N, C-alpha and C positions, 0 to 999 in steps of 0.2 A: 788371878787365881795361881798365886805362884808357888803354891803346895800341890796342885792339883796333881801332876804328876807323880807324885811318891804317894798320895791317895792312891792312885789307880795302881801304882806297883803294890803296896800294901794290900788293897783291894784283893790283886790278881793271887798273891800267896797264901791269904786266907780262902780263898774261893778254892784254889788249888787244895791247901788239907782238907778242907770242908767235904770236896768230890770224894779224896781218898777215905775220910771218916765213911761216908756214906757207903762205899764201896766195901769197908769192912765191917757193917753191921752184919749180926749171925745172919744165916740164911733163914732160919724160920719168920725173922721180922722185916726181911727184906720183903719175903713173898706175900706177905699181907697187901702189900702196895699202896700201904695208908700215908707211905711218908715219900717215898721218890717213885710211887706209879708204876705202870704199864713195863713191870717185866725187865725194862732195859738195865736199872742198876743192878738187880738181881742176877740178871746174867755176865755183868760186865767183868766180874773176877775170873769167870772160867773159861779156859781157854780152851779152845777147839782146831784141831789140826788143818783149817782150813782159811779163807782170805777174809771171814769173815771174824775167824779168831784172832788173826794178826790185827787185822784195824783193831779190833778191842785193845790189847795187847800195845799197840801204840799210844791209843791214845791214853793207856795207864801209865805208859811211861814218861809220856809227855807231862802229865798232871804230876808225877813225881816227882820229874828233873824241876818243874817252876817251885814245887813247894819244897825242895830240897836245896837246889842250887841256888836261887835267888837270894837267899837272906844269906848266904856265904858270900856275895858280891858285893854286900848292902856297904860296907867301908868304900869300897872301889866305887860304885856308883856315888856316895855320897862327896869323895874327893874330887871329882868330875864335875859335881854341884858347885861345889867352892870354886875352881876354876872361873866360872863363871861371873864369880864376885869380885873377879881381877880384870872383868871387861872382855876374856875371850868367849868366842862365839861358842857356843851349846846347844846340841840338840839333845835331850834328856830321853827321850822315845825311841829314836834312831840308835842309841847308846845300847840302849836293854833291849831293844830292837833284835840289833847283831847278836847281842850276848845268846838270846834265849834261840835264834838260829841255830847255833852251836848244838845247841841240849836237845834241839829239835831232830838234828842229824842222829845224834846218840842214841835219843829213844827209837828211833826206826832201828838202829842196827840193835840193839839191847832186845827189842821184841822181836828180831828175825832170830836171834841168839836164843831166847826163850821158845821159840816154836821149833828150834832145831834141837835143843834140848827135850823140848819135851816129847819128840817124836823119835826120840832116842830112849825115851823110858828113865832120863835121869831128873825129871820133874813133876810133880804130881798137876794136875788140872790147874792150880793155884799158885803155881809158880813158885812153889819151894822145892829143895831139893830132897830127892827119892834114893842120893846115893850117896854113902858116906867117902866115897874114891871123889867124886865131885866137891864137895865140901870141903875135902881136905886140899884139893889142889885148889880151890878160889881163895881161900884163906891163906895157903903158903903164898901163892900167887901176891894178892894186897899186900902181906905181909913182907914180901922182899922187894916190890916195889918202893916202898917206904924209903928204903936205904940206896935207891939208885940215884943218880946225878941229875936225870931227867925230873925226878919229881922235886929235888932241889931247887932247881934251875925255873920252875914252875911254879913253887912256892914262894923264891924270891921275888918271882915278879906281882903276887898275889898281894905278897904283904908290903908293898912299895907301890902304890899304885900313882902317887902322884910322879914318879919316876919314870911310871910304864907310860902314863899319857903324856907326859913331855916328848918322848921316845918319837910317838907315835901322832905327835896333835894332827900332821898336815896330811892325813891318810881320811880323814873326816870323821865323825860320829859313828856311822854305823861298822866301818871296817874297823875301826876302836874295839867297837860290840863284838865283832868277829875276834879280833887277837884274845881280847880280855877272856871270850868265852872257851877259846883254845886252851889259852893256857889254864884256865879253871878246871875243863876237861884234862887237861895233864897232870891236874894234882889230884883230880878225885874219881876219875873212871875205874881202878880196881876198887875203891870203897864203895863205888855204887854196885858192881858185880857182885857185893855180897849180899844184895837183896835175894839170890837167889838160895842162899844160906839162911839169914833171918828170917826170910819168908817175903815176898813183893807183896804183900797185902799186910803185913805185920806191921800199925803204926808205932809201937813202943821199938820195934828196930829203926824204921825211918826216922821217930823224934831222934833217937842215940845218935845217928848216923849222919843227920843234921849237926847237930851239937860240935860234937868233934869236926865236921868238916869248917865248920864256923872258928870253932877256936883254933883251929891247924892254920890258920890264915890271918892269926893274930902275931903279928910282931914279938911281940913278950911273952905270950904263951904259948903259940905253936911250935917254937923252936925246943921246948921242954917235952911235947907231945909227938912229934913225927917219930924219929925211931922208937922210944918207948911202947908206941901204939904196933910198929911196925913188930918187935919183939914181940908184945902178946897176940899179935896175930898169926906168928910163925909156930906159938907154944901152942895156941889153939888149933892149927892143923894139923900137929904133932897128937895131941889129944884125941881130937878126933878120928884121925887113922887108926891108931891104937886102940879105940874103943870101938869102931866099927860105927857112930853113931852120925 
């Protein structure tokens, strides 16, 4: 079953998007329980300032990370698969597991950040910014990060996965996955924090952000996207700050 691991990976991505769609269903439909049942889905999107709320938000960020970040790594995963055709020993599940472990850690930190911002009155219960200052600050941070050497360094590795894997091949599949996840995190963490601006449960925002992050990692497209995107985000920060929205 040579393609089983790919089917499992795409199944994971589709399942994560399906779960996010389920969470984004309007409250009046969720409340009927006809589709999702038992109040779990109805409550999952709503943040409460306690341990249960933190657990729910962590789960939501885990789903977001899987749905949005796994597609951005597909070229790297395909490159890893191609290396097996040359006789190299590969462990695809271990690679993906290492990659997703990094984003699991990010999800915990993002959920903690969301809880802190909610308690400070800067986010509403659904995780959207309730402060023009917060929105402008996050947009400015993400825009400025697009021009940093760290962003460039991480993108250069994501855009050349063959070279990346050759450099670290002896470390094994799981550690290669961890390294790939860390590099991917270096590329995308600032853009992911914009979920607090666009709406944590906003599928349109998540879809657009995923496409931008996928394109940014493609060598021929991404080099024309990174800095214009940064300029647009900085302009957005100025607009939000000036208009108080």
